N, C-alpha and C positions, 0 to 999 in steps of 0.2 A: 685120197681127198687132200691130204697135206701136200703131196706132190703137185696136184692140180693148182693149189693156191700159190705155191712157190714159183711155178712156171707160167701161170696164167697172166695174160695181159689185163689191164684194168677194164677194158671193154668186155672181156669174157666174164669177169666177176659181176659187172653190172647186168650183163645179159642173164647170167645165172640167177641173180636176185630177182630180176623181172620175171623170169620163168617160174621161179618159186611162187611169186605172186599170182601168176596165171593158174598154176596147179591148185593153189589155195582157193582162188575164185571158183574153179571147177569143182573142187571138193566140197565147198560150202553149198554150192548150187545143187550138187548131187545129194548131199545130206538133206537139203530142203525138199527136193523132189521125191526122195524115198521116205520122207516124214521122220527122219532121224532127229531133225530140229524143226522148230516152227518159225514162221516169219516174224514172230513177236518175242523170241527168246534172246537172251543176251549173247549166247554163243554165236548166233547167226550174224549179229552186228559186229562182234569182235572179229570174227573170221573175215567178213567183208572189208572192214576197216584195215585189218592187217594186210590183206591181199592188195588193196588199193595202195597202201603205203609201200609195199614191196615193188609193185609195178611202177610207182612214181620214182622210187630210187633207181630202178632199171632205166627209166626214161631220162634220168639226169645225165646219162652219158650220150644217148642218142635222142635228143630232145624232139618232141612233137607237141606243139602247143595244144592242139585239140585233145590229144590223149592226156596230157598233163592236166588240163582243165577238168576233164571228166574225173580223173583220180582225185584231184583236190576237192571237187564237189562231193564225191563218194566218201572221202575221208571226213569232211565236215558233217555231212548227214549222219554218218556212222557214229561219230563222237557225240553228236546231239542225242541220237537214239540211245547210246550206251548210258549217258548221263541221266536221261529221263527214266530209263529202266532201273538204274541204281537208286534214284530218288524214290520212284514208285515202290521198289522192293522195301526200302526203309520205312515208308509210310504204311505199306501193307503189313509189315511186321508189327509196327506200333498199333495199328488198328486191330490186328488179331490178338495182341496182348491185352488190349483194353476190353475186347469182347470176351476173352477168356476170364478176365477179372470179374466182369459183370455176371457171367454165367456162374462162376464159383460163388460169388456173393449171394446170388439168387438161390442157388442150391443150399447154401448154408442157412439162409433165412427160412427156406421151406423145411429143412430138416429141424431147425429150432422150433418152428411152429408146430410141426408134427409131433415133436417130443413134448411140447408143453400141453397138448391136448389131453393125454392120459393123466398128466399131473393135475391139471385143473379138475378133471373128472374125479380123480381120487380125493382131492381136497374137498370137493363139494358133496361127494357121496352120491351124486346123481349123474347120469349120462349128460353130455353137453346139450343134446337136443331137448332133454326134459327140463333142464335148469333155465332155459330161456323163456 
């Protein structure tokens, strides 16, 4: 590998980077097709954005406007999707924490009420249903 980098021409390096992007595109698509990732998971968008970035770097040596525009569009959409998922992940965690607190408080209230029943009954000397 080091020998390749020391003797490679710049166009070979850019071509190799572009090919890495191609293989990453194909790998992410295969993972999606075989249900290793979903179309809504962060991994899918990170992989596609990285692939588009590598292909765009590869295109910088042998420029093609149409291909470059596709890659820029793909990178833009990928970044937006990544940000949205990270924001949603943070809000989902906060919502889950709030729900857990509510459930814990409700359970504590129910346990306290259940524990007070026998104490009230013992203090009055009558079962609760009779004292009313």
